[in-house]
C-alpha positions as CSV (number, residue, x, y, z in Angstrom):
1,M,0.0,0.0,0.0
2,S,1.2,3.4,-0.9
3,L,-0.1,7.0,-0.6
4,K,0.4,7.4,-4.3
5,D,-2.2,4.7,-4.9
6,Y,-4.9,7.2,-3.8
7,E,-4.0,9.9,-6.4
8,G,-7.0,10.6,-8.6
9,I,-9.3,9.2,-5.9
10,A,-8.8,11.2,-2.7
11,E,-8.7,15.0,-2.4
12,P,-5.4,16.4,-3.6
13,G,-5.1,18.8,-0.7
14,D,-5.3,15.9,1.8
15,L,-2.4,14.1,0.0
16,R,-0.2,17.2,0.0
17,A,-0.9,17.8,3.7
18,I,0.0,14.2,4.6
19,E,3.3,14.4,2.7
20,R,4.3,17.6,4.4
21,M,3.5,16.6,8.0
22,A,5.0,13.1,7.5
23,S,8.3,14.7,6.3
24,V,8.5,16.5,9.7
25,L,7.5,13.4,11.8
26,A,9.4,10.8,9.7
27,G,11.0,8.1,11.8
28,R,9.0,8.9,14.9
29,K,7.3,6.0,16.8
30,M,3.5,5.6,16.7
31,L,1.5,3.0,18.7
32,H,-2.2,2.0,18.3
33,V,-3.8,-0.3,20.9
34,N,-7.3,-1.8,20.8
35,S,-9.1,-4.9,22.0
36,T,-9.5,-7.1,19.0
37,A,-7.7,-7.8,15.7
38,A,-10.9,-8.6,13.7
39,G,-14.6,-8.3,13.8
40,G,-15.1,-4.6,14.6
41,G,-14.9,-1.2,13.0
42,V,-11.7,-0.3,14.9
43,A,-9.8,-3.3,13.7
44,E,-11.0,-2.6,10.2
45,L,-9.8,1.0,10.3
46,L,-6.4,0.0,11.7
47,T,-5.9,-2.8,9.2
48,R,-5.8,-0.2,6.4
49,M,-4.3,2.7,8.2
50,V,-1.2,1.1,9.7
51,P,0.4,0.2,6.4
52,L,-0.2,3.7,5.1
53,F,1.4,5.2,8.2
54,K,4.4,3.0,7.5
55,D,4.5,4.0,3.9
56,I,4.9,7.7,4.8
57,G,7.9,7.0,7.0
58,L,6.5,6.5,10.5
59,D,7.7,3.6,12.8
60,V,4.2,2.4,13.7
61,R,2.9,-0.6,15.7
62,W,-0.6,-2.0,16.3
63,E,-1.0,-4.0,19.5
64,V,-4.1,-6.0,20.5
65,M,-5.1,-6.9,24.1
66,Q,-5.2,-10.5,25.3
67,A,-8.3,-11.2,27.4
68,D,-10.9,-13.9,28.2
69,R,-14.7,-13.9,28.1
70,P,-15.2,-12.5,31.6
71,F,-13.3,-9.4,30.7
72,F,-15.2,-8.8,27.5
73,E,-18.5,-9.3,29.3
74,V,-17.4,-6.5,31.7
75,T,-16.3,-4.2,28.8
76,K,-19.5,-5.0,26.8
77,N,-21.5,-3.8,29.9
78,I,-19.3,-0.7,30.1
79,H,-19.9,-0.1,26.4
80,N,-23.7,-0.5,26.9
81,S,-23.7,1.7,30.0
82,L,-21.8,4.5,28.1
83,Q,-24.5,4.2,25.4
84,G,-27.2,4.5,28.1
85,R,-28.4,0.9,28.4
86,G,-26.2,-1.2,30.6
87,R,-26.5,-3.1,33.9
88,P,-25.0,-1.6,37.1
89,L,-21.2,-2.0,37.2
90,T,-20.0,-3.5,40.4
91,R,-16.7,-3.0,42.2
92,E,-15.7,-6.6,41.1
93,M,-16.3,-5.7,37.5
94,W,-14.0,-2.6,37.7
95,D,-11.4,-4.7,39.5
96,E,-11.5,-7.3,36.6
97,F,-11.2,-4.4,34.2
98,A,-8.2,-3.0,36.0
99,R,-6.5,-6.4,36.3
100,V,-6.6,-7.2,32.6
101,N,-5.4,-3.7,31.7
102,R,-2.5,-4.1,34.1
103,E,-1.5,-7.5,32.7
104,N,-1.7,-6.3,29.1
105,A,0.2,-3.1,29.8
106,G,3.0,-5.2,31.3
107,R,3.0,-7.4,28.2
108,I,3.0,-4.7,25.5
109,D,5.8,-2.3,24.8
110,L,4.3,1.1,25.4
111,D,7.4,3.1,24.3
112,A,6.3,5.5,21.5
113,D,6.2,9.2,20.7
114,F,2.5,9.1,19.9
115,V,0.1,6.5,21.5
116,V,-3.5,6.1,20.5
117,V,-5.7,4.0,22.8
118,H,-9.0,3.0,21.2
119,D,-12.2,2.8,23.2
120,P,-12.8,1.8,26.8
121,Q,-11.3,-1.7,26.9
122,P,-7.6,-0.6,27.2
123,A,-8.2,2.8,28.6
124,M,-6.2,2.1,31.8
125,F,-3.0,1.7,29.8
126,I,-2.5,5.4,30.6
127,D,-1.5,4.4,34.1
128,Y,1.6,2.7,32.7
129,R,2.7,5.3,30.1
130,K,6.4,5.7,29.6
131,R,6.6,8.8,27.5
132,G,5.1,10.5,24.5
133,T,1.8,12.1,23.6
134,W,-1.2,9.9,24.6
135,I,-4.6,10.1,23.0
136,W,-7.8,8.3,23.9
137,R,-9.9,7.6,20.8
138,C,-13.6,7.0,21.6
139,H,-15.5,5.4,18.7
140,I,-18.8,4.9,20.5
141,D,-21.8,7.1,21.2
142,I,-21.5,8.4,24.7
143,S,-23.8,11.4,24.3
144,S,-26.2,10.1,27.1
145,P,-24.1,7.8,29.2
146,D,-24.9,6.2,32.5
147,R,-23.5,8.8,34.8
148,A,-21.9,6.4,37.3
149,A,-20.1,4.5,34.5
150,W,-18.9,7.7,32.8
151,H,-17.8,9.2,36.2
152,Q,-15.5,6.1,36.7
153,L,-14.1,6.2,33.2
154,K,-13.7,10.0,33.2
155,D,-11.2,9.8,36.0
156,I,-9.1,7.4,33.7
157,V,-9.5,9.4,30.5
158,G,-8.7,12.7,32.1
159,K,-5.0,11.5,32.4
160,Y,-4.5,11.5,28.7
161,D,-3.1,14.4,26.7
162,G,-6.2,14.5,24.5
163,S,-9.3,12.7,23.4
164,I,-10.9,12.1,20.0
165,F,-14.6,11.7,19.3
166,S,-16.5,11.0,16.1
167,V,-19.4,13.4,16.6
168,A,-19.5,16.7,18.5
169,N,-22.4,15.7,20.8
170,F,-20.5,12.6,21.9
171,A,-17.9,14.8,23.7
172,Q,-18.1,15.1,27.4
173,S,-16.6,17.6,29.8
174,L,-13.0,16.7,30.2
175,P,-9.9,18.5,31.5
176,I,-7.9,17.7,28.3
177,H,-7.9,18.7,24.7
178,Q,-10.7,17.3,22.6
179,F,-10.7,16.7,18.9
180,L,-13.3,15.5,16.3
181,I,-12.3,12.9,13.7
182,Q,-14.8,10.9,11.7
183,P,-13.9,7.3,10.9
184,T,-13.3,6.6,7.2
185,I,-13.3,3.8,4.6
186,D,-10.6,2.7,2.3
187,P,-11.7,2.7,-1.4
188,L,-8.9,0.3,-2.3
189,A,-9.7,-2.3,0.3
190,D,-11.4,-5.6,-0.7
191,K,-14.6,-4.4,0.9
192,N,-14.8,-1.3,-1.3
193,I,-13.0,-2.0,-4.6
194,H,-15.0,-2.4,-7.8
195,L,-16.4,-5.9,-8.5
196,E,-17.7,-7.1,-11.8
197,D,-21.4,-8.1,-11.9
198,E,-20.4,-11.7,-12.5
199,E,-18.6,-11.9,-9.1
200,V,-21.5,-10.2,-7.3
201,K,-23.9,-12.7,-8.7
202,A,-21.6,-15.6,-7.8
203,V,-21.4,-14.5,-4.2
204,Y,-25.2,-14.2,-3.9
205,E,-25.5,-17.7,-5.4
206,R,-22.9,-19.2,-3.1
207,L,-24.6,-17.6,-0.1
208,G,-28.0,-18.9,-1.2
209,V,-29.7,-15.6,-1.8
210,P,-31.6,-15.4,-5.1
211,L,-31.6,-12.1,-7.1
212,D,-35.1,-12.6,-8.4
213,K,-36.6,-9.7,-6.5
214,P,-35.4,-6.5,-4.8
215,V,-32.9,-7.0,-2.0
216,L,-32.9,-5.1,1.3
217,L,-29.7,-5.5,3.1
218,Q,-28.4,-4.7,6.6
219,V,-24.7,-5.5,7.4
220,S,-23.9,-5.2,11.1
221,R,-23.0,-7.1,14.2
222,F,-25.9,-8.8,15.8
223,D,-26.3,-6.1,18.5
224,P,-29.5,-4.8,20.0
225,F,-28.4,-1.2,19.2
226,K,-28.4,-2.1,15.5
227,D,-32.1,-3.1,15.9
228,P,-32.2,-6.1,13.6
229,L,-35.6,-7.1,15.0
230,G,-36.9,-3.7,13.9
231,V,-35.5,-4.2,10.5
232,I,-37.4,-7.5,10.2
233,D,-40.6,-5.7,11.2
234,A,-40.1,-2.9,8.7
235,Y,-39.4,-5.4,5.9
236,R,-42.6,-7.2,6.7
237,L,-44.6,-4.0,6.5
238,A,-43.0,-3.0,3.2
239,K,-43.5,-6.5,1.8
240,K,-47.3,-6.0,1.9
241,Y,-46.8,-3.6,-1.0
242,H,-43.6,-4.8,-2.7
243,D,-42.3,-8.3,-3.0
244,C,-38.7,-8.2,-1.8
245,R,-36.1,-10.1,0.2
246,L,-34.2,-9.1,3.3
247,V,-30.6,-10.1,4.0
248,L,-29.2,-9.6,7.5
249,A,-25.5,-10.2,7.3
250,G,-23.3,-10.0,10.4
251,G,-20.4,-11.5,12.1
252,T,-19.0,-11.9,15.6
253,A,-16.2,-10.3,17.5
254,T,-14.1,-11.6,20.4
255,D,-15.0,-8.5,22.5
256,D,-18.8,-8.8,22.0
257,P,-20.2,-11.9,23.9
258,E,-23.8,-10.5,23.6
259,G,-23.9,-11.3,19.8
260,E,-25.0,-14.9,20.2
261,K,-28.1,-14.0,22.2
262,V,-29.2,-11.3,19.7
263,L,-28.6,-13.7,16.8
264,A,-30.9,-16.3,18.4
265,E,-33.6,-13.6,18.8
266,V,-33.2,-12.7,15.1
267,E,-33.5,-16.3,14.0
268,E,-36.6,-16.8,16.1
269,R,-38.2,-13.6,14.6
270,A,-37.4,-14.6,11.1
271,A,-38.5,-18.2,11.4
272,G,-40.8,-19.5,8.6
273,D,-40.0,-16.7,6.1
274,P,-38.0,-18.0,3.1
275,D,-37.3,-14.4,1.9
276,I,-35.3,-13.5,5.1
277,H,-31.7,-14.6,4.8
278,I,-29.6,-14.5,7.9
279,L,-25.9,-14.8,7.1
280,L,-23.3,-15.3,9.8
281,L,-20.1,-14.3,8.1
282,P,-16.7,-15.3,9.3
283,P,-13.9,-12.6,9.9
284,F,-12.3,-11.2,6.8
285,S,-15.4,-11.7,4.6
286,D,-14.7,-8.3,3.1
287,R,-15.2,-9.3,-0.5
288,E,-18.4,-11.0,0.3
289,V,-19.7,-7.9,2.1
290,N,-18.7,-5.9,-0.9
291,A,-20.7,-8.1,-3.2
292,L,-23.7,-8.1,-0.9
293,Q,-23.8,-4.3,-0.8
294,R,-23.3,-4.0,-4.6
295,G,-26.1,-6.5,-5.3
296,A,-28.6,-4.8,-2.9
297,D,-31.3,-2.4,-4.0
298,I,-31.5,-0.6,-0.7
299,V,-29.1,-0.7,2.3
300,L,-30.5,-0.3,5.8
301,Q,-28.7,0.6,9.0
302,K,-31.6,1.0,11.5
303,S,-29.3,1.8,14.5
304,T,-30.8,3.3,17.7
305,R,-27.3,4.1,19.0
306,E,-24.3,4.3,16.7
307,G,-20.7,5.5,17.0
308,F,-20.4,6.3,13.3
309,G,-21.5,3.4,11.2
310,L,-18.9,2.7,8.6
311,V,-21.2,0.4,6.7
312,V,-23.2,3.4,5.8
313,A,-20.2,5.0,4.1
314,E,-19.4,1.7,2.4
315,A,-22.8,1.5,0.9
316,L,-22.9,5.1,-0.2
317,W,-19.5,4.6,-1.9
318,K,-21.1,1.8,-3.9
319,K,-23.9,4.2,-5.0
320,K,-26.6,2.6,-2.9
321,P,-29.3,4.7,-1.2
322,V,-29.3,4.2,2.6
323,I,-32.2,4.2,5.0
324,A,-30.7,4.6,8.5
325,G,-31.5,5.5,12.1
326,D,-31.0,9.1,13.0
327,A,-28.3,8.2,15.5
328,G,-24.6,9.0,16.2
329,G,-22.5,9.7,13.2
330,I,-25.1,8.5,10.6
331,P,-26.5,12.0,9.9
332,L,-23.0,13.1,8.8
333,Q,-23.2,10.5,6.1
334,V,-26.9,10.3,5.2
335,I,-28.0,13.7,4.0
336,E,-31.8,13.6,4.3
337,G,-33.5,13.3,0.9
338,V,-30.1,13.6,-0.9
339,T,-28.0,10.5,-0.1
340,G,-30.7,8.6,1.7
341,F,-33.3,8.9,4.5
342,L,-33.0,9.1,8.3
343,V,-35.7,7.2,10.2
344,H,-37.0,7.0,13.8
345,S,-39.4,4.1,13.7
346,V,-40.3,0.8,12.1
347,E,-43.2,2.4,10.3
348,G,-41.0,5.2,9.0
349,T,-38.4,2.7,7.8
350,A,-41.1,0.7,5.9
351,Y,-42.5,3.9,4.4
352,R,-39.1,5.0,3.0
353,I,-38.4,1.4,1.7
354,R,-41.7,1.7,-0.3
355,Q,-40.7,5.1,-1.6
356,L,-37.4,4.0,-3.0
357,L,-38.8,0.7,-4.5
358,E,-41.5,2.7,-6.2
359,N,-39.0,5.3,-7.6
360,P,-35.8,3.6,-8.8
361,E,-34.7,6.8,-10.5
362,R,-34.6,8.7,-7.3
363,A,-32.7,5.8,-5.6
364,E,-30.1,6.0,-8.4
365,R,-29.7,9.8,-7.9
366,M,-29.2,9.3,-4.2
367,G,-26.6,6.7,-4.9
368,E,-24.6,9.0,-7.1
369,A,-24.7,11.8,-4.6
370,G,-23.7,9.4,-1.8
371,R,-20.6,8.3,-3.6
372,E,-19.3,11.8,-4.1
373,H,-20.2,12.8,-0.5
374,I,-18.0,9.9,0.8
375,R,-15.2,10.7,-1.7
376,R,-14.9,14.3,-0.4
377,N,-15.2,13.6,3.3
378,F,-14.8,10.0,4.4
379,L,-11.9,8.3,2.7
380,T,-8.9,6.9,4.7
381,T,-6.5,9.6,3.6
382,R,-8.6,12.1,5.5
383,N,-8.2,10.1,8.6
384,I,-4.4,9.9,8.2
385,K,-4.2,13.6,7.7
386,N,-6.3,14.2,10.8
387,Y,-4.1,12.0,13.1
388,L,-0.9,13.7,11.8
389,G,-2.5,17.1,12.4
390,I,-3.4,16.2,16.0
391,W,0.0,14.8,16.7
392,T,1.6,18.0,15.3
393,A,-0.8,20.3,17.2
394,L,-0.2,18.6,20.6
395,E,3.6,18.6,20.2
396,R,3.5,22.3,19.3
397,R,0.6,23.4,21.5
398,D,2.3,26.6,22.5
399,E,2.2,27.9,19.0
400,K,-0.9,29.9,18.0
401,V,-0.3,29.3,14.3
402,I,1.4,26.1,13.1
403,Y,3.0,26.2,9.6
404,I,3.4,22.9,7.9
């Protein structure tokens, strides 16, 4: 992977800024830490970003925590609490959280000039910092957190040099610098590169989904905040007027033990309907997801809480109209009536499905507008530029104007 590969795709100004900042930071050490190597949006981002950081001359490492199911049950509850719907967190849970963080911090080399710790799971690594500038990157929606959970985490996060959130209203009162960076997609990744129609059809055939009628698709973890049960209900309302299929494609992640329970609920709700296809995809099924999105007529993302929702950007990049929940970072991607529709209910989702199935020309226009919106704002080169900008700003924080 090389930055030059993005010439003619990404914004030229972003590429020039990256090259200039990278020349100043060349040879410096960067470290990213998160909780899982596959199955989540953070892992997906880092898989594509780390090679690009290396290409521009940085000494970059990506480290992943080692933990067992009890730890991830605790951190899933922390995650849900920060999104406003978790169970009370006991002292024993926080002790388990601290123990696993301590053990992992002792195992991982934390020596770097710029350290980015992603999400709550490894947040306590800050207690074991050696040197450098440390950033806590929050990818989830904490706009209305459980106050007790946030109070506990705030004491930890306040020790960092800065924090990054995806959306302005996610940010909380903190005694440190705060920045906004939206996640991005890589147009050259297997999940987003162009596929010929023959490959798209072959993937649908292999996965057992006929293309004999319009396809509605939602790609996401089996998570209650993604509302897959509401998607099924909306499909059934729309199906009264338009014969169509629904594909729910998802995977599992090591840091999300709740997924199995939600999957079982989805299977029960879908039972007996041959036009609902539930696909449990293994990790690294990027090309299959690409094909599913390209073969769909409408992409859904009916989230009730959402950090950013990279699958929305992926679908828009493929010129698909998106109907999505008005949550988190989704409104930054779905421009109402232009690149898709924002919805707040099952009935509203079904109504918008009907509108697009009845007006394919409008759906096509939305798809075209969506691709250009993503190209201008949400490609991985923009993310690289933003990280380098924050690093530069924090190291030169006494300067009112920074010339690069």
